[in-house]
C-alpha positions as semicolon CSV with decimal commas, in nm:
position;residue;x (nm);y (nm);z (nm)
1;M;-0,088;2,136;2,316
2;K;-0,372;2,388;2,235
3;K;-0,400;2,543;2,567
4;L;-0,390;2,201;2,732
5;L;-0,249;2,358;3,078
6;Y;-0,490;2,612;3,098
7;S;-0,766;2,376;3,039
8;L;-0,651;2,147;3,318
9;I;-0,621;2,426;3,561
10;A;-0,982;2,540;3,475
11;M;-1,092;2,175;3,539
12;L;-0,912;2,114;3,859
13;T;-1,013;2,471;3,995
14;A;-1,371;2,435;3,915
15;F;-1,428;2,067;3,987
16;C;-1,579;2,011;3,632
17;A;-1,738;1,694;3,508
18;C;-1,437;1,552;3,351
19;Q;-1,311;1,521;3,747
20;D;-1,399;1,215;3,937
21;E;-1,489;1,413;4,286
22;N;-1,523;1,049;4,467
23;S;-1,149;0,978;4,375
24;K;-0,993;1,153;4,691
25;L;-0,803;0,894;4,869
26;G;-0,705;0,866;5,239
27;Q;-0,795;1,206;5,345
28;S;-0,780;1,102;5,733
29;L;-0,449;0,985;5,701
30;V;-0,252;1,212;5,474
31;D;-0,346;1,559;5,301
32;S;-0,380;1,465;4,946
33;S;-0,594;1,430;4,656
34;F;-0,649;1,178;4,372
35;Y;-0,823;1,317;4,017
36;N;-0,908;1,131;3,703
37;V;-0,891;1,381;3,399
38;Y;-0,929;1,354;3,025
39;A;-0,787;1,584;2,767
40;D;-0,846;1,558;2,398
41;T;-0,638;1,833;2,285
42;C;-0,274;1,688;2,252
43;T;-0,108;1,784;1,952
44;V;-0,030;1,525;1,686
45;D;0,263;1,568;1,431
46;I;0,196;1,386;1,129
47;S;0,459;1,396;0,847
48;T;0,483;1,250;0,495
49;I;0,756;1,050;0,383
50;L;0,850;0,885;0,019
51;M;1,028;0,553;0,023
52;D;1,304;0,543;-0,214
53;S;1,175;0,219;-0,380
54;I;0,936;-0,057;-0,303
55;E;1,037;-0,449;-0,404
56;T;0,763;-0,568;-0,633
57;R;0,923;-0,895;-0,754
58;G;0,771;-1,207;-0,670
59;D;0,419;-1,047;-0,591
60;T;0,111;-1,235;-0,682
61;I;-0,055;-0,933;-0,817
62;C;0,033;-0,674;-1,064
63;Q;-0,111;-0,336;-1,170
64;L;-0,166;-0,206;-1,511
65;G;-0,263;0,098;-1,642
66;R;-0,229;0,490;-1,626
67;Y;-0,438;0,770;-1,395
68;R;-0,374;1,114;-1,330
69;D;-0,508;1,281;-1,006
70;D;-0,477;1,653;-0,881
71;S;-0,333;1,507;-0,535
72;W;-0,103;1,230;-0,646
73;G;-0,003;1,318;-1,001
74;E;0,030;1,129;-1,297
75;V;0,094;0,752;-1,235
76;S;0,150;0,454;-1,489
77;A;0,202;0,112;-1,416
78;A;0,382;-0,164;-1,611
79;Y;0,455;-0,517;-1,569
80;Y;0,768;-0,690;-1,662
81;A;0,732;-1,056;-1,638
82;E;0,967;-1,380;-1,773
83;Y;0,778;-1,675;-1,880
84;S;0,868;-2,045;-1,763
85;T;0,934;-2,281;-2,002
86;N;0,682;-2,625;-2,116
87;S;0,664;-2,891;-2,338
88;F;0,513;-3,200;-2,483
89;T;0,657;-3,501;-2,654
90;P;0,512;-3,501;-2,988
91;N;0,399;-3,834;-3,115
92;E;0,541;-3,920;-3,474
93;D;0,186;-4,141;-3,583
94;Y;0,026;-3,796;-3,505
95;S;-0,054;-3,457;-3,681
96;Y;-0,092;-3,148;-3,499
97;S;-0,280;-2,821;-3,561
98;F;-0,269;-2,503;-3,438
99;D;-0,571;-2,337;-3,268
100;S;-0,487;-2,021;-3,093
101;L;-0,268;-1,860;-2,860
102;V;-0,426;-1,680;-2,552
103;L;-0,335;-1,428;-2,256
104;R;-0,566;-1,489;-1,946
105;M;-0,612;-1,223;-1,693
106;T;-0,810;-1,214;-1,355
107;H;-0,880;-0,892;-1,213
108;T;-0,801;-0,877;-0,824
109;G;-1,074;-0,627;-0,758
110;H;-0,808;-0,359;-0,695
111;F;-0,867;-0,037;-0,897
112;W;-0,771;0,342;-0,915
113;G;-0,947;0,572;-1,117
114;D;-1,266;0,573;-1,344
115;T;-1,379;0,248;-1,425
116;L;-1,605;0,370;-1,706
117;T;-1,309;0,431;-1,939
118;Q;-1,126;0,178;-2,120
119;Q;-0,774;0,088;-2,082
120;R;-0,535;-0,007;-2,391
121;I;-0,214;-0,199;-2,304
122;S;0,057;-0,247;-2,526
123;V;0,258;-0,562;-2,509
124;Y;0,634;-0,538;-2,599
125;R;0,905;-0,827;-2,621
126;L;1,188;-0,759;-2,384
127;K;1,518;-0,696;-2,558
128;Q;1,732;-0,916;-2,300
129;P;1,635;-1,159;-2,006
130;I;1,570;-1,033;-1,660
131;I;1,871;-1,053;-1,463
132;L;1,955;-0,958;-1,121
133;E;2,304;-0,828;-1,086
134;D;2,500;-0,882;-0,781
135;D;2,176;-1,006;-0,596
136;D;1,983;-0,670;-0,641
137;D;1,611;-0,709;-0,644
138;L;1,339;-0,564;-0,860
139;Y;1,153;-0,263;-0,779
140;N;0,874;-0,026;-0,840
141;N;1,123;0,185;-1,044
142;T;1,329;-0,073;-1,223
143;V;1,270;-0,034;-1,613
144;L;1,421;-0,241;-1,837
145;P;1,473;-0,198;-2,247
146;T;1,172;-0,344;-2,458
147;E;1,159;-0,380;-2,850
148;S;1,057;-0,078;-3,006
149;T;0,723;-0,207;-3,163
150;P;0,475;-0,365;-2,966
151;L;0,402;-0,752;-3,024
152;F;0,035;-0,689;-2,991
153;S;-0,226;-0,454;-2,817
154;F;-0,529;-0,484;-2,650
155;T;-0,810;-0,288;-2,463
156;F;-1,054;-0,388;-2,182
157;S;-1,266;-0,203;-1,954
158;P;-1,217;-0,252;-1,583
159;R;-1,490;-0,409;-1,375
160;P;-1,442;-0,317;-1,003
161;G;-1,512;-0,574;-0,741
162;R;-1,540;-0,853;-0,977
163;K;-1,286;-1,114;-1,043
164;K;-1,376;-1,124;-1,420
165;E;-1,124;-1,329;-1,648
166;L;-1,011;-1,168;-1,958
167;E;-0,916;-1,354;-2,256
168;I;-0,688;-1,196;-2,522
169;R;-0,581;-1,344;-2,851
170;L;-0,232;-1,316;-2,930
171;P;-0,079;-1,298;-3,297
172;D;-0,134;-1,638;-3,462
173;E;0,209;-1,631;-3,628
174;L;0,412;-1,628;-3,254
175;G;0,148;-1,926;-3,185
176;K;0,192;-2,144;-3,483
177;E;0,608;-2,063;-3,455
178;L;0,602;-2,179;-3,077
179;L;0,389;-2,506;-3,217
180;N;0,616;-2,604;-3,485
181;D;0,913;-2,565;-3,278
182;L;0,745;-2,787;-2,993
183;I;0,689;-3,059;-3,260
184;N;1,052;-3,009;-3,372
185;E;1,155;-3,033;-2,992
186;E;1,384;-2,757;-3,018
187;E;1,625;-2,733;-2,771
188;Y;1,537;-2,386;-2,611
189;F;1,235;-2,584;-2,439
190;D;1,514;-2,793;-2,260
191;T;1,594;-2,556;-1,966
192;Q;1,464;-2,224;-1,815
193;D;1,792;-2,046;-1,906
194;K;1,759;-2,150;-2,282
195;F;1,427;-2,034;-2,295
196;K;1,454;-1,687;-2,192
197;E;1,732;-1,647;-2,397
198;K;1,508;-1,714;-2,699
199;F;1,193;-1,559;-2,516
200;P;1,317;-1,300;-2,261
201;G;0,986;-1,215;-2,161
202;L;0,720;-0,931;-2,199
203;A;0,652;-0,594;-2,095
204;F;0,291;-0,488;-2,048
205;I;0,268;-0,109;-2,058
206;A;-0,034;0,122;-2,062
207;E;-0,087;0,377;-2,316
208;N;-0,127;0,718;-2,220
209;S;-0,504;0,757;-2,290
210;G;-0,605;0,567;-1,977
211;E;-0,779;0,710;-1,677
212;C;-0,745;0,368;-1,446
213;I;-0,505;0,141;-1,290
214;T;-0,640;-0,206;-1,230
215;G;-0,493;-0,500;-1,028
216;F;-0,454;-0,841;-1,195
217;M;-0,363;-1,165;-1,057
218;V;-0,046;-1,359;-1,095
219;N;-0,086;-1,723;-1,082
220;D;-0,089;-2,054;-1,273
221;S;-0,381;-1,926;-1,493
222;S;-0,392;-1,544;-1,469
223;M;-0,132;-1,366;-1,662
224;A;-0,039;-1,700;-1,833
225;I;0,006;-1,774;-2,213
226;T;-0,164;-2,096;-2,308
227;L;-0,132;-2,254;-2,622
228;H;-0,426;-2,422;-2,759
229;Y;-0,394;-2,674;-3,035
230;Q;-0,570;-3,042;-3,169
231;E;-0,391;-3,371;-3,175
232;I;-0,517;-3,537;-3,469
233;T;-0,541;-3,909;-3,508
234;N;-0,881;-4,074;-3,605
235;L;-1,018;-3,806;-3,403
236;R;-0,922;-3,455;-3,312
237;T;-0,840;-3,401;-2,953
238;E;-0,815;-3,045;-2,811
239;K;-0,491;-2,993;-2,606
240;E;-0,327;-2,696;-2,446
241;L;0,000;-2,613;-2,283
242;A;0,038;-2,321;-2,026
243;F;0,330;-2,076;-2,014
244;T;0,337;-1,936;-1,685
245;V;0,479;-1,643;-1,509
246;N;0,815;-1,720;-1,354
247;K;0,721;-1,500;-1,029
248;D;1,110;-1,488;-0,932
249;Y;1,181;-1,285;-1,280
250;A;0,836;-1,052;-1,269
251;Y;0,764;-0,747;-1,127
252;T;0,519;-0,419;-1,131
253;S;0,703;-0,083;-1,244
254;L;0,581;0,257;-1,207
255;R;0,651;0,601;-1,389
256;T;0,521;0,914;-1,184
257;D;0,496;1,283;-1,264
258;R;0,384;1,490;-0,955
259;T;0,461;1,823;-1,124
260;G;0,161;2,068;-0,995
261;T;0,065;1,844;-0,701
262;P;0,120;1,920;-0,306
263;L;0,373;1,640;-0,334
264;A;0,565;1,786;-0,615
265;T;0,884;1,889;-0,415
266;M;0,893;1,545;-0,210
267;T;1,249;1,337;-0,241
268;S;1,282;1,026;-0,100
269;G;1,387;0,938;0,241
270;I;1,302;0,955;0,617
271;E;1,557;1,254;0,651
272;N;1,327;1,460;0,368
273;L;1,027;1,425;0,555
274;I;0,761;1,712;0,530
275;H;0,546;1,799;0,831
276;S;0,169;1,855;0,774
277;N;0,213;2,207;0,863
278;N;0,431;2,240;0,578
279;M;0,155;2,087;0,338
280;N;-0,148;2,289;0,382
281;M;-0,227;2,070;0,722
282;R;-0,237;1,737;0,548
283;A;-0,030;1,411;0,526
284;Y;-0,040;1,133;0,221
285;M;-0,029;0,792;0,232
286;Q;-0,030;0,552;-0,063
287;G;0,069;0,203;-0,160
288;L;0,298;0,115;-0,473
289;T;0,430;0,496;-0,506
290;G;0,554;0,439;-0,156
291;F;0,418;0,732;0,073
292;Y;0,385;0,695;0,449
293;N;0,389;0,903;0,773
294;Q;0,570;0,977;1,070
295;I;0,394;1,048;1,397
296;E;0,523;1,230;1,718
297;F;0,364;1,391;2,022
298;P;0,629;1,692;2,102
299;H;0,403;1,810;2,380
300;L;0,333;1,525;2,544
301;N;0,550;1,573;2,862
302;N;0,359;1,922;2,936
303;L;0,129;1,698;3,094
304;L;0,355;1,673;3,391
305;D;0,291;1,991;3,510
306;A;-0,078;1,885;3,576
307;G;0,020;1,733;3,904
308;D;0,283;1,614;4,139
309;I;0,211;1,285;3,981
310;V;0,047;1,212;3,670
311;S;-0,015;0,846;3,561
312;I;-0,151;0,758;3,196
313;E;-0,459;0,563;3,174
314;K;-0,579;0,531;2,826
315;A;-0,442;0,678;2,504
316;T;-0,633;0,673;2,194
317;L;-0,491;0,790;1,848
318;Y;-0,755;0,941;1,612
319;L;-0,670;0,985;1,228
320;Y;-0,936;1,186;0,996
321;P;-0,908;1,149;0,623
322;L;-0,973;1,464;0,433
323;S;-1,346;1,489;0,388
324;Q;-1,437;1,409;0,001
325;S;-1,078;1,277;-0,046
326;Y;-1,195;0,911;-0,062
327;N;-1,481;0,770;-0,308
328;K;-1,535;0,488;-0,554
329;I;-1,211;0,638;-0,754
330;N;-0,983;0,691;-0,449
331;Q;-1,030;0,367;-0,204
332;L;-0,964;0,372;0,148
333;P;-0,738;0,069;0,302
334;E;-0,917;-0,116;0,514
335;D;-0,577;-0,189;0,716
336;I;-0,328;0,035;0,816
337;R;-0,041;-0,020;1,072
338;L;0,152;0,145;1,335
339;Y;0,510;0,064;1,392
340;I;0,743;0,167;1,697
341;T;1,099;0,304;1,588
342;D;1,386;0,410;1,805
343;E;1,532;0,773;1,774
344;N;1,713;0,652;1,467
345;N;1,422;0,539;1,284
346;V;1,500;0,187;1,314
347;L;1,192;-0,032;1,337
348;E;1,144;-0,189;1,664
349;D;0,793;-0,343;1,668
350;Y;0,426;-0,321;1,588
351;V;0,171;-0,133;1,793
352;Y;-0,015;-0,414;1,956
353;G;-0,370;-0,438;2,074
354;S;-0,477;-0,471;2,469
355;D;-0,382;-0,868;2,454
356;G;-0,023;-0,754;2,386
357;V;-0,048;-1,022;2,086
358;T;-0,272;-0,873;1,810
359;V;-0,149;-0,631;1,546
360;Q;-0,388;-0,328;1,560
361;T;-0,529;-0,255;1,203
362;G;-0,653;0,110;1,252
363;N;-1,008;0,006;1,340
364;L;-1,147;0,186;1,047
365;T;-1,507;0,379;1,119
366;V;-1,659;0,501;0,784
367;D;-1,915;0,763;0,758
368;D;-2,153;0,653;0,483
369;M;-2,412;0,937;0,492
370;F;-2,205;1,241;0,553
371;W;-1,840;1,142;0,475
372;R;-1,711;1,356;0,736
373;D;-1,707;1,162;1,039
374;T;-1,483;0,866;0,868
375;Y;-1,158;0,807;1,099
376;Y;-0,922;0,544;1,214
377;S;-0,821;0,469;1,560
378;F;-0,557;0,314;1,763
379;D;-0,508;0,220;2,128
380;V;-0,163;0,404;2,185
381;T;-0,178;0,348;2,567
382;E;0,143;0,158;2,647
383;F;0,335;0,359;2,378
384;I;0,236;0,690;2,569
385;R;0,308;0,531;2,881
386;N;0,677;0,406;2,765
387;N;0,730;0,749;2,634
388;F;0,582;0,984;2,895
389;G;0,856;1,172;3,070
390;T;1,134;1,070;2,799
391;W;1,359;1,311;2,596
392;G;1,585;1,342;2,334
393;I;1,725;0,978;2,218
394;R;1,497;0,801;2,448
395;R;1,171;0,932;2,303
396;Q;1,050;0,674;2,042
397;K;0,852;0,739;1,740
398;L;0,561;0,619;1,520
399;L;0,537;0,507;1,156
400;L;0,228;0,457;0,973
401;G;0,166;0,257;0,675
402;L;-0,011;0,006;0,462
403;P;0,054;-0,361;0,554
404;D;0,378;-0,480;0,358
405;N;0,159;-0,687;0,106
406;E;-0,080;-0,398;0,036
407;M;0,211;-0,127;-0,009
408;A;0,372;-0,361;-0,281
409;T;0,040;-0,438;-0,482
410;T;-0,240;-0,160;-0,453
411;F;-0,273;0,199;-0,468
412;N;-0,506;0,238;-0,175
413;Q;-0,465;0,570;-0,030
414;I;-0,522;0,807;0,279
415;I;-0,516;1,200;0,283
416;F;-0,491;1,289;0,654
417;T;-0,614;1,619;0,738
418;N;-0,437;1,778;1,056
419;D;-0,558;2,138;1,079
420;P;-0,588;2,243;1,460
421;S;-0,889;2,476;1,359
422;Q;-1,109;2,199;1,251
423;E;-1,328;1,976;1,462
424;R;-1,210;1,659;1,285
425;Q;-0,838;1,640;1,296
426;C;-0,573;1,389;1,369
427;R;-0,586;1,395;1,774
428;L;-0,471;1,212;2,087
429;D;-0,736;1,166;2,385
430;I;-0,587;1,092;2,732
431;R;-0,726;0,971;3,017
432;F;-0,482;1,045;3,316
433;K;-0,478;1,047;3,683
434;I;-0,338;1,310;3,890
435;Y;-0,190;1,315;4,242
436;N;-0,157;1,625;4,429
437;E;0,005;1,687;4,788
438;Q;-0,160;1,950;4,961
């Protein structure tokens, strides 16, 4: 609580500026007084938690690449995808000519790392179809077997902030085989089950030389493979046939190595959280790798000693990213969420705005000049009121994380600073009224 009670005693004795001297109520009727008091030193206990896994099946964004960071370690992102069958009915009076087989990929604008370096991706055939055993899902730590030799490889330069389309030509031999089988009306095009037995899918895996991870859209055009061919009669007619990702059997997979980083000892599970005072006064949040936070206010009830009756009027939580931990390489999320949990860490609700309906998103303020006064803020008045004076199993907690869609599709990240010796730290500002009987 950082000397909160001593500060309050001093304020009340000296009638300082933080006290509203006009708020004495009913002195002619009762011998009492009513004061408005402000305190900005309430301790915030913020911890780091690592999720066991994140479901990434069916997402409309995939991540590809590799990046090494001193804080987060080495992360490689791969994409595993089953493709949907497609076909056409050949005309026996026509002939057909192969043109090309092309993979198209569209940037989302999300990235993590050095966008000036090239990234090389190798694409492998899967050894077997993607199957969900016992209704299991596909997660960021799921790895599937692939053939030992890549089908093809390609190199690209990330283009941050621009939804530029990449076009990669696949081996002609594969395209010609595909066209011949279509003309011959091979049975494996008839159903999805037959198609994936013939063509189980592809794994897009980054080579170790890369220094950036880039997001790509997954839709009817992006990550799709298109067969370009010509239909020949008296004229040549350009035709195309697209094989799109079957998102029900596609996902982003990660490999991580946090050796030598502040997070090296982290193990998954909320029971294994690490408090900021055991992590050099810092706490870590990042999408896809699965880091999020728990927040508690261990000395909140010390305010009960400020007067005979204490009423919470306003409470604002300020969360400061570590100075120089964010830049064009390490992007801060614009949207973060607070969730209320019970004593067993079971989610109960969001933290809403003053209207009781709108979910708060952190109200990010960015210091573009000095990069010091950047912070997130939440109005936690109702949460503090509901937990003020509670103990033990009645005390709720807060979890802090990215929205579900960003947690599963981006590497947006925050390193929070929580050093009580520094001016810019995680803190809780409270305005409250006290009523004292004389």
